[in-house]
MDTraj code that builds the backbone (N, CA, C; nanometers):
import mdtraj as md
import numpy as np

residues = "THR SER ASP ASP GLU LYS ILE TRP ASN ILE LEU GLU LYS CYS CYS ILE LYS GLU GLU ILE GLU ALA SER GLY GLY LEU ASP VAL ARG VAL LYS GLU ALA GLY THR THR PHE SER VAL GLY GLN ARG GLN LEU LEU CYS LEU ALA ARG ALA LEU LEU LYS SER SER LYS VAL LEU CYS LEU ASP GLU CYS THR ALA ASN VAL ASP THR GLN THR ALA TYR LYS LEU GLN LYS ALA ILE SER SER GLU CYS GLN SER ARG THR ILE ILE THR ILE ALA HIS ARG ILE SER THR VAL MET THR MET ASP LYS ILE PHE ILE PHE ASP GLN GLY VAL LEU VAL GLU GLU GLY ASN PRO GLN LEU LEU VAL HIS ASP GLU SER SER ARG PHE SER SER PHE ALA ARG ALA SER THR MET".split()
xyz = np.array([
    [4.3979, -28.1973, 22.4158],
    [4.4581, -28.1449, 22.5380],
    [4.3498, -28.0855, 22.6266],
    [4.3859, -28.0559, 22.7497],
    [4.2879, -27.9961, 22.8414],
    [4.2516, -27.8548, 22.7973],
    [4.3473, -27.7838, 22.7343],
    [4.3160, -27.6501, 22.6826],
    [4.2115, -27.6587, 22.5723],
    [4.2262, -27.7563, 22.4832],
    [4.1281, -27.7756, 22.3764],
    [3.9911, -27.8081, 22.4349],
    [3.9884, -27.8919, 22.5373],
    [3.8617, -27.9267, 22.6023],
    [3.7958, -27.8028, 22.6615],
    [3.8761, -27.7187, 22.7229],
    [3.8231, -27.5949, 22.7811],
    [3.7656, -27.5056, 22.6712],
    [3.8369, -27.4949, 22.5594],
    [3.7893, -27.4131, 22.4472],
    [3.6577, -27.4686, 22.3936],
    [3.6518, -27.5990, 22.3699],
    [3.5291, -27.6600, 22.3181],
    [3.4127, -27.6406, 22.4151],
    [3.4403, -27.6518, 22.5441],
    [3.3365, -27.6324, 22.6455],
    [3.2804, -27.4904, 22.6390],
    [3.3681, -27.3917, 22.6289],
    [3.3239, -27.2519, 22.6203],
    [3.2495, -27.2271, 22.4897],
    [3.2994, -27.2828, 22.3798],
    [3.2309, -27.2662, 22.2509],
    [3.0895, -27.3231, 22.2571],
    [3.0743, -27.4348, 22.3274],
    [2.9410, -27.4931, 22.3433],
    [2.8517, -27.4017, 22.4267],
    [2.9050, -27.3487, 22.5350],
    [2.8277, -27.2582, 22.6198],
    [2.7871, -27.1315, 22.5452],
    [2.8679, -27.0920, 22.4472],
    [2.8380, -26.9726, 22.3672],
    [2.7595, -27.0064, 22.2403],
    [2.7129, -27.1302, 22.2305],
    [2.6281, -27.1741, 22.1191],
    [2.6943, -27.1574, 21.9827],
    [2.8248, -27.1780, 21.9747],
    [2.8972, -27.1630, 21.8487],
    [2.9799, -27.2878, 21.8165],
    [2.9742, -27.3884, 21.9020],
    [3.0562, -27.5092, 21.8846],
    [3.0292, -27.5787, 21.7510],
    [2.9029, -27.5986, 21.7172],
    [2.8687, -27.6708, 21.5940],
    [2.9230, -27.5999, 21.4705],
    [2.9143, -27.4674, 21.4685],
    [2.9637, -27.3913, 21.3536],
    [3.1156, -27.4039, 21.3398],
    [3.1853, -27.4041, 21.4526],
    [3.3315, -27.4179, 21.4494],
    [3.3688, -27.5580, 21.4012],
    [3.2981, -27.6588, 21.4516],
    [3.3236, -27.7961, 21.4054],
    [3.3015, -27.8074, 21.2548],
    [3.1917, -27.7499, 21.2058],
    [3.1582, -27.7572, 21.0631],
    [3.2579, -27.6804, 20.9765],
    [3.3229, -27.5799, 21.0343],
    [3.4191, -27.4983, 20.9588],
    [3.5586, -27.5593, 20.9545],
    [3.5802, -27.6648, 21.0307],
    [3.7123, -27.7276, 21.0307],
    [3.7759, -27.7392, 21.1673],
    [3.7012, -27.7097, 21.2705],
    [3.7544, -27.7239, 21.4058],
    [3.8411, -27.6069, 21.4490],
    [3.9198, -27.6297, 21.5517],
    [4.0005, -27.5222, 21.6104],
    [4.1135, -27.4765, 21.5190],
    [4.1430, -27.5528, 21.4154],
    [4.2500, -27.5156, 21.3226],
    [4.1974, -27.4457, 21.1974],
    [4.0710, -27.4052, 21.1991],
    [4.0115, -27.3387, 21.0821],
    [4.0910, -27.2127, 21.0465],
    [4.1108, -27.1924, 20.9185],
    [4.1781, -27.0711, 20.8716],
    [4.0745, -26.9587, 20.8689],
    [4.1084, -26.8487, 20.9316],
    [4.0162, -26.7356, 20.9407],
    [4.0644, -26.6262, 20.8460],
    [3.9713, -26.5796, 20.7628],
    [4.0043, -26.4737, 20.6672],
    [4.0247, -26.3414, 20.7401],
    [4.0869, -26.2477, 20.6696],
    [4.1109, -26.1149, 20.7250],
    [3.9795, -26.0546, 20.7743],
    [3.9857, -25.9875, 20.8864],
    [3.8699, -25.9245, 20.9516],
    [3.7656, -26.0273, 20.9964],
    [3.8038, -26.1546, 20.9997],
    [3.7132, -26.2571, 21.0503],
    [3.5984, -26.2919, 20.9586],
    [3.6083, -26.2545, 20.8307],
    [3.4954, -26.2734, 20.7392],
    [3.4639, -26.4192, 20.7083],
    [3.5421, -26.5109, 20.7624],
    [3.5082, -26.6530, 20.7532],
    [3.3741, -26.6765, 20.8228],
    [3.3456, -26.5932, 20.9222],
    [3.2258, -26.6087, 21.0036],
    [3.1314, -26.4903, 20.9844],
    [3.0040, -26.5138, 21.0118],
    [2.9045, -26.4062, 21.0050],
    [2.9264, -26.3088, 21.1210],
    [2.8598, -26.1960, 21.1151],
    [2.8694, -26.0971, 21.2233],
    [2.8260, -26.1600, 21.3556],
    [2.7169, -26.2336, 21.3537],
    [2.6682, -26.2977, 21.4755],
    [2.7651, -26.4013, 21.5300],
    [2.8233, -26.4800, 21.4401],
    [2.9216, -26.5794, 21.4832],
    [3.0438, -26.5116, 21.5435],
    [3.0848, -26.4003, 21.4854],
    [3.1997, -26.3266, 21.5408],
    [3.1669, -26.2728, 21.6794],
    [3.0433, -26.2278, 21.7000],
    [3.0031, -26.1802, 21.8326],
    [3.0113, -26.2941, 21.9344],
    [2.9614, -26.4113, 21.8958],
    [2.9665, -26.5268, 21.9855],
    [3.1105, -26.5682, 22.0141],
    [3.1967, -26.5615, 21.9133],
    [3.3385, -26.5941, 21.9330],
    [3.4070, -26.4929, 22.0246],
    [3.3713, -26.3666, 22.0114],
    [3.4283, -26.2639, 22.1004],
    [3.3871, -26.2895, 22.2450],
    [3.2621, -26.3276, 22.2649],
    [3.2167, -26.3606, 22.3998],
    [3.2926, -26.4825, 22.4521],
    [3.3102, -26.5837, 22.3678],
    [3.3853, -26.7031, 22.4084],
    [3.5279, -26.6661, 22.4482],
    [3.5898, -26.5781, 22.3720],
    [3.7271, -26.5356, 22.4038],
    [3.7316, -26.4675, 22.5405],
    [3.6348, -26.3805, 22.5674],
    [3.6313, -26.3120, 22.6972],
    [3.6125, -26.4123, 22.8108],
    [3.5289, -26.5133, 22.7890],
    [3.5076, -26.6151, 22.8918],
    [3.6331, -26.6985, 22.9131],
    [3.7037, -26.7305, 22.8059],
    [3.8285, -26.8065, 22.8186],
    [3.9347, -26.7293, 22.8948],
    [3.9352, -26.5974, 22.8785],
    [4.0327, -26.5133, 22.9485],
    [3.9929, -26.4905, 23.0936],
    [3.8745, -26.5361, 23.1308],
    [3.8210, -26.5142, 23.2656],
    [3.8142, -26.3659, 23.2994],
    [3.7780, -26.2867, 23.2009],
    [3.7643, -26.1422, 23.2222],
    [3.6602, -26.1154, 23.3295],
    [3.6947, -26.0312, 23.4252],
    [3.6024, -25.9982, 23.5341],
    [3.5042, -25.8885, 23.4944],
    [3.5448, -25.8063, 23.3967],
    [3.4590, -25.6981, 23.3483],
    [3.4465, -25.7121, 23.1975],
    [3.3233, -25.7121, 23.1490],
    [3.2981, -25.7158, 23.0050],
    [3.2295, -25.5864, 22.9645],
    [3.2775, -25.5251, 22.8596],
    [3.2138, -25.4067, 22.8028],
    [3.1495, -25.4488, 22.6719],
    [3.0184, -25.4413, 22.6657],
    [2.9437, -25.4842, 22.5482],
    [2.8746, -25.3628, 22.4876],
    [2.9174, -25.3250, 22.3701],
    [2.8618, -25.2080, 22.3026],
    [2.7690, -25.2547, 22.1919],
    [2.6401, -25.2539, 22.2206],
    [2.5393, -25.2950, 22.1225],
    [2.5705, -25.4326, 22.0641],
    [2.6008, -25.5284, 22.1496],
    [2.6446, -25.6600, 22.1007],
    [2.5365, -25.7337, 22.0227],
    [2.4106, -25.6953, 22.0376],
    [2.3040, -25.7623, 21.9632],
    [2.2475, -25.6768, 21.8505],
    [2.3081, -25.5608, 21.8256],
    [2.2505, -25.4659, 21.7299],
    [2.2467, -25.5162, 21.5863],
    [2.3507, -25.5808, 21.5401],
    [2.3587, -25.6193, 21.3990],
    [2.3477, -25.7692, 21.3771],
    [2.2758, -25.8357, 21.4657],
    [2.2604, -25.9800, 21.4525],
    [2.1122, -26.0154, 21.4460],
    [2.0842, -26.1342, 21.3937],
    [1.9458, -26.1794, 21.3843],
    [1.8924, -26.2138, 21.5232],
    [1.7630, -26.2323, 21.5310],
    [1.6961, -26.2577, 21.6592],
    [1.7491, -26.3835, 21.7272],
    [1.7729, -26.4886, 21.6498],
    [1.8226, -26.6145, 21.7070],
    [1.9614, -26.5966, 21.7682],
    [2.0489, -26.5242, 21.6995],
    [2.1835, -26.5012, 21.7523],
    [2.1778, -26.4099, 21.8740],
    [2.0911, -26.3090, 21.8707],
    [2.0744, -26.2207, 21.9866],
    [2.0317, -26.3028, 22.1081],
    [1.9422, -26.3977, 22.0865],
    [1.8984, -26.4853, 22.1955],
    [2.0157, -26.5682, 22.2489],
    [2.0971, -26.6234, 22.1576],
    [2.2133, -26.7032, 22.1990],
    [2.3100, -26.6190, 22.2821],
    [2.3340, -26.4964, 22.2376],
    [2.4235, -26.4071, 22.3118],
    [2.3683, -26.3793, 22.4509],
    [2.2401, -26.3427, 22.4581],
    [2.1786, -26.3113, 22.5870],
    [2.1798, -26.4327, 22.6793],
    [2.1523, -26.5499, 22.6231],
    [2.1514, -26.6730, 22.7029],
    [2.2905, -26.7009, 22.7602],
    [2.3926, -26.6904, 22.6759],
    [2.5298, -26.7164, 22.7217],
    [2.5734, -26.6131, 22.8250],
    [2.5402, -26.4877, 22.8019],
    [2.5768, -26.3817, 22.8962],
    [2.5081, -26.4059, 23.0307],
    [2.3788, -26.4377, 23.0267],
    [2.3041, -26.4611, 23.1511],
    [2.3573, -26.5801, 23.2292],
    [2.3909, -26.6875, 23.1588],
    [2.4331, -26.8084, 23.2303],
    [2.5811, -26.8094, 23.2672],
    [2.6656, -26.7488, 23.1857],
    [2.8102, -26.7604, 23.2063],
    [2.8757, -26.6386, 23.2701],
    [2.8034, -26.5301, 23.2834],
    [2.8654, -26.4059, 23.3325],
    [2.8088, -26.3599, 23.4659],
    [2.7528, -26.4510, 23.5426],
    [2.6892, -26.4125, 23.6680],
    [2.7859, -26.3551, 23.7698],
    [2.9119, -26.3962, 23.7657],
    [3.0086, -26.3452, 23.8630],
    [3.0970, -26.2358, 23.8030],
    [3.0529, -26.1794, 23.6925],
    [3.1307, -26.0752, 23.6245],
    [3.0506, -25.9459, 23.6205],
    [3.1226, -25.8373, 23.6091],
    [3.0580, -25.7079, 23.5895],
    [3.0426, -25.6871, 23.4396],
    [2.9218, -25.6547, 23.3978],
    [2.8955, -25.6326, 23.2563],
    [2.8519, -25.4885, 23.2372],
    [2.9273, -25.4173, 23.1571],
    [2.8900, -25.2811, 23.1192],
    [2.8328, -25.2920, 22.9788],
    [2.7041, -25.2638, 22.9660],
    [2.6359, -25.2798, 22.8381],
    [2.5851, -25.1456, 22.7888],
    [2.6198, -25.1146, 22.6664],
    [2.5603, -24.9995, 22.5993],
    [2.4512, -25.0577, 22.5118],
    [2.3275, -25.0182, 22.5374],
    [2.2155, -25.0811, 22.4675],
    [2.1079, -24.9794, 22.4341],
    [2.0422, -25.0048, 22.3234],
    [1.9274, -24.9243, 22.2857],
    [1.7996, -25.0075, 22.2860],
    [1.8128, -25.1380, 22.2950],
    [1.6968, -25.2262, 22.3051],
    [1.6663, -25.2496, 22.4523],
    [1.5431, -25.2245, 22.4904],
    [1.5009, -25.2455, 22.6288],
    [1.5220, -25.3918, 22.6689],
    [1.4891, -25.4841, 22.5791],
    [1.4997, -25.6269, 22.6117],
    [1.6421, -25.6683, 22.6469],
    [1.7404, -25.5969, 22.5958],
    [1.8802, -25.6299, 22.6227],
    [1.9149, -25.6141, 22.7699],
    [1.8525, -25.5211, 22.8384],
    [1.8916, -25.4907, 22.9760],
    [1.7930, -25.5397, 23.0820],
    [1.6848, -25.6016, 23.0412],
    [1.5828, -25.6413, 23.1381],
    [1.6315, -25.7451, 23.2390],
    [1.7325, -25.8227, 23.2061],
    [1.7821, -25.9243, 23.3000],
    [1.9015, -25.8757, 23.3820],
    [1.9419, -25.7520, 23.3616],
    [2.0557, -25.6978, 23.4363],
    [2.0143, -25.6704, 23.5806],
    [2.1122, -25.6710, 23.6708],
    [2.0857, -25.6411, 23.8114],
    [2.0560, -25.4931, 23.8315],
    [2.1302, -25.4099, 23.7604],
    [2.1175, -25.2657, 23.7788],
    [2.1490, -25.1969, 23.6466],
    [2.0732, -25.0931, 23.6159],
    [2.0997, -25.0156, 23.4953],
    [2.1185, -24.8689, 23.5321],
    [2.1882, -24.7994, 23.4450],
    [2.2112, -24.6565, 23.4609],
    [2.1609, -24.5883, 23.3347],
    [2.0806, -24.4852, 23.3513],
    [2.0270, -24.4103, 23.2378],
    [2.0993, -24.2762, 23.2331],
    [2.1577, -24.2483, 23.1177],
    [2.2293, -24.1224, 23.0970],
    [2.1545, -24.0365, 22.9962],
    [2.1570, -23.9075, 23.0178],
    [2.1023, -23.8107, 22.9229],
    [2.2104, -23.7070, 22.8979],
    [2.2630, -23.7055, 22.7776],
    [2.3706, -23.6143, 22.7387],
    [2.4886, -23.6215, 22.8355],
    [2.5242, -23.7455, 22.8733],
    [2.6401, -23.7682, 22.9587],
    [2.6153, -23.7525, 23.1071],
    [2.4937, -23.7199, 23.1459],
    [2.4603, -23.7003, 23.2870],
    [2.3740, -23.8174, 23.3349],
    [2.4135, -23.8771, 23.4472],
    [2.3353, -23.9855, 23.5054],
    [2.2041, -23.9287, 23.5579],
    [2.0921, -23.9777, 23.5044],
    [1.9622, -23.9254, 23.5449],
    [1.8764, -24.0290, 23.6176],
    [1.9185, -24.1567, 23.6117],
    [1.8390, -24.2598, 23.6773],
    [1.9221, -24.3869, 23.6902],
    [1.8982, -24.4609, 23.7964],
    [1.9629, -24.5910, 23.8135],
    [1.8714, -24.6802, 23.8945],
    [1.8870, -24.8100, 23.8751],
    [1.8079, -24.9042, 23.9521],
    [1.7906, -25.0361, 23.8802],
    [1.7125, -25.1223, 23.9413],
    [1.6821, -25.2518, 23.8829],
    [1.5802, -25.2320, 23.7708],
    [1.6075, -25.2826, 23.6511],
    [1.5162, -25.2586, 23.5397],
    [1.3764, -25.3162, 23.5618],
    [1.3670, -25.4272, 23.6354],
    [1.2359, -25.4864, 23.6623],
    [1.1502, -25.3950, 23.7505],
    [1.2156, -25.3206, 23.8392],
    [1.1429, -25.2257, 23.9236],
    [1.1159, -25.0957, 23.8484],
    [1.2172, -25.0473, 23.7772],
    [1.2021, -24.9205, 23.7054],
    [1.0943, -24.9269, 23.5982],
    [1.0823, -25.0398, 23.5310],
    [0.9857, -25.0503, 23.4218],
    [0.8420, -25.0360, 23.4729],
    [0.8197, -25.0663, 23.6008],
    [0.6857, -25.0544, 23.6593],
    [0.6627, -24.9210, 23.7299],
    [0.7651, -24.8377, 23.7364],
    [0.7544, -24.7054, 23.7982],
    [0.7146, -24.6055, 23.6897],
    [0.5896, -24.5634, 23.6921],
    [0.5361, -24.4746, 23.5878],
    [0.6158, -24.3455, 23.5716],
    [0.6835, -24.3016, 23.6771],
    [0.7570, -24.1749, 23.6700],
    [0.9008, -24.1922, 23.6198],
    [0.9442, -24.3156, 23.5990],
    [1.0840, -24.3361, 23.5605],
    [1.1053, -24.3163, 23.4104],
    [1.2238, -24.2697, 23.3775],
    [1.2600, -24.2533, 23.2360],
    [1.2659, -24.3882, 23.1668],
    [1.3177, -24.4868, 23.2382],
    [1.3271, -24.6200, 23.1797],
    [1.1886, -24.6726, 23.1440],
    [1.0927, -24.6498, 23.2311],
    [0.9554, -24.6917, 23.2039],
    [0.9022, -24.6219, 23.0789],
    [0.9348, -24.4944, 23.0642],
    [0.8936, -24.4201, 22.9438],
    [0.9565, -24.4802, 22.8189],
    [1.0852, -24.5148, 22.8275],
    [1.1532, -24.5781, 22.7144],
    [1.0845, -24.7100, 22.6786],
    [1.0539, -24.7880, 22.7829],
    [0.9930, -24.9193, 22.7610],
    [0.8562, -24.9055, 22.6953],
    [0.7765, -24.8093, 22.7406],
    [0.6444, -24.7884, 22.6812],
    [0.6556, -24.7450, 22.5354],
    [0.7568, -24.6663, 22.5048],
    [0.7744, -24.6147, 22.3684],
    [0.8339, -24.7188, 22.2733],
    [0.8972, -24.8201, 22.3290],
    [0.9609, -24.9221, 22.2446],
    [0.8699, -25.0429, 22.2310],
    [0.9127, -25.1331, 22.1453],
    [0.8396, -25.2591, 22.1327],
    [0.9056, -25.3677, 22.2151],
    [1.0077, -25.3318, 22.2908],
    [1.0892, -25.4209, 22.3735],
    [1.1416, -25.5313, 22.2871],
])
top = md.Topology()
chain = top.add_chain()
for i, resn in enumerate(residues, 1):
    res = top.add_residue(resn, chain, resSeq=i)
    for name in ("N", "CA", "C"):
        top.add_atom(name, md.element.get_by_symbol(name[0]), res)
traj = md.Trajectory(xyz[None], top)
């Protein structure tokens, strides 16, 4: 059906299509708490679900924190390519997670202390974001 085609298209864009096909396709039985899939695969599936719903705002809370480097790359790639017309609220502790964002907000104990484009802030020696970047391995 056209709905199935749309689902497969989104799964491909989220770099999870092959795993779903290998697991039995769209009719795969999913264990309680989604344990049929790895943590990274579940993250990619959650992103696919949000894209299928055409969500205008996505809230991502450390979406790459508990996944391997390859899956983190897949998530970032899908977010960058498929979410350009959406607002993304990201809670992140990795500098690399936010470097492609249009604008970031830095909070200290719940108070907004800095905002701006991360590419500009990282080069501003006086910015908190620049300090974070220097202290991290990005």
